[in-house]
N, C-alpha and C positions, 0 to 999 in steps of 0.2 A: 658317812654323812658329811655333806659339804654345804656351807652357807655362804652366799655372796650377794650383797645388795638386796636383801629381802627374799632371795630365792634359796630354797633348800633342796638339795639333790641327794637322794638316797640310792646307793648302788649296791648290787649284790657282791658276793665274794669274787666274781670274775670281772668286776668293774662295769657291769651293764647297768644302765639307768633302770630303776624299778619304780621310783616315786619322785615326783617333783612337786614342790609346794611353791606357788607363785603369787606375788602380789597382784592387784588389779593392773590392767594395761588398757591400751586403746580399744582392743577388740573384746576382751573379757574384763568387764568393769567391776569385778568382785574378786576377792581372794579365792583362789582355786587350786586344785591339785590334779595331777595327771598320774595314771598308773600304766605301767608297761609290762608286757610279758617278756620272756627270755629272748624272743626274736625281735624285740624293739617295737612291737605293735602297740598302739595306743588302745587302752581298754576302757569300757564304761564301768559303772559302779558294780554291775553284775558279772564282770569279767569277760564280756563279749568284745571282740575286736571291732573298733570303729575307725573311721577316717580321721587323720590327724587334725582336720579342721572341724570335726563334728562337735557340736555343743555337748553331747553326751560324754565326750572325753575331757571336758573342762568341768570338773566336779567342784561345786561350791564348797568352800572351806571357811569355817567361822574364825579362823586365825586364833585358835585357843580360847575362844569366847570373848575376844576383844572386839 
């Protein structure tokens, strides 16, 4: 797990990105997370592959309840 400027990146044993926790930004104005499969595809909450710009791939996150 890596944290940098409010971003948290969780990688698997092979160094592949699996989960990203991001603060709000210009496009996604709320804290959100991204899930990735082993082939670097962005996933929705149900595990379906979605386009990297898809809103379904930007999953709201309550920042630990804060």
